[in-house]
C-alpha positions as CSV (number, residue, x, y, z in Angstrom):
1,M,7.0,55.2,27.5
2,N,4.9,55.4,24.2
3,I,7.6,53.4,22.4
4,L,7.4,50.9,25.1
5,A,3.7,50.3,24.7
6,A,4.2,50.2,20.8
7,L,6.9,47.5,21.3
8,R,4.4,45.5,23.7
9,K,1.7,45.7,20.9
10,A,3.7,44.7,18.0
11,E,5.3,41.6,20.2
12,A,1.5,40.8,21.0
13,K,0.3,40.9,17.3
14,L,3.6,39.0,15.9
15,Q,2.8,36.5,18.9
16,K,-0.6,36.0,17.7
17,Q,0.6,35.6,14.1
18,A,2.9,33.1,15.5
19,D,0.4,31.1,17.3
20,K,-1.9,30.9,14.1
21,A,1.0,29.8,11.8
22,R,1.7,26.9,14.7
23,Q,-2.1,25.9,14.0
24,Q,-1.7,25.8,10.4
25,L,1.1,23.7,10.5
26,D,-0.1,21.4,13.1
27,A,-3.3,20.9,10.8
28,V,-0.8,20.3,7.6
29,R,1.2,18.0,9.6
30,A,-2.0,16.0,10.7
31,A,-3.6,15.6,7.3
32,V,0.0,14.4,5.9
33,K,-0.5,12.1,8.7
34,I,-3.9,10.8,8.0
35,L,-2.6,10.6,4.1
36,G,-0.2,8.0,5.5
37,R,2.7,9.3,3.3
38,E,5.5,12.0,3.6
39,V,5.3,14.6,1.0
40,A,8.3,16.3,-0.6
41,S,8.1,20.2,-1.3
42,S,7.6,19.2,-4.6
43,G,4.4,17.5,-3.9
44,K,6.1,14.0,-5.0
45,R,6.3,11.0,-2.8
46,I,9.4,10.5,-0.8
47,G,10.7,6.9,-0.6
48,R,9.3,3.7,-2.6
49,K,5.4,2.8,-2.8
50,K,4.4,-0.2,-0.3
51,R,3.9,-3.6,-2.0
52,V,0.5,-4.8,-1.3
53,G,-0.5,-8.3,-2.0
54,K,1.5,-10.9,-3.5
55,K,4.9,-11.4,-2.4
56,K,7.9,-10.9,-5.2
57,R,8.5,-14.3,-6.7
58,K,12.3,-15.5,-6.6
59,M,13.5,-17.1,-10.1
60,S,16.1,-19.9,-9.7
61,A,19.6,-19.8,-10.7
62,A,18.5,-22.5,-13.4
63,A,15.6,-20.9,-14.5
64,R,17.7,-17.7,-15.2
65,A,20.6,-20.0,-16.9
66,R,17.5,-21.4,-19.2
67,I,16.3,-18.0,-20.1
68,G,19.6,-16.6,-20.6
69,K,20.6,-19.4,-23.1
70,A,17.5,-19.3,-25.2
71,T,17.9,-15.5,-25.2
72,R,21.3,-15.9,-26.6
73,E,19.7,-18.5,-29.0
74,R,17.3,-16.2,-30.1
75,W,19.8,-13.2,-30.8
76,A,22.1,-15.7,-32.8
77,R,19.3,-16.7,-35.0
78,F,18.6,-13.0,-35.8
79,R,21.9,-11.8,-36.5
80,A,22.4,-15.3,-38.6
81,A,19.2,-13.9,-40.9
82,K,20.3,-10.7,-40.7
83,A,23.9,-11.5,-42.3
84,K,21.8,-13.6,-44.9
85,G,20.1,-10.4,-45.7
86,K,16.5,-11.5,-44.6
87,H,16.1,-8.6,-42.2
């Protein structure tokens, strides 16, 4: 019977430790929830940062074409100047 009493005592001790661990885990989960973000085990954020404020502006196809054309012209001038030995 001595062994049975020791096992029950060990069980009670482990149950107490498990309860304490559950309380700590609940506290950590509550803190994460309050912060409003999930945290990876390495401490880095998971997912993307939410955009606050103005929405991202969309560029029209015509505007992208004008920018592309201007960029190609600038590079053409740069290459021409480099070929002449100015750079």
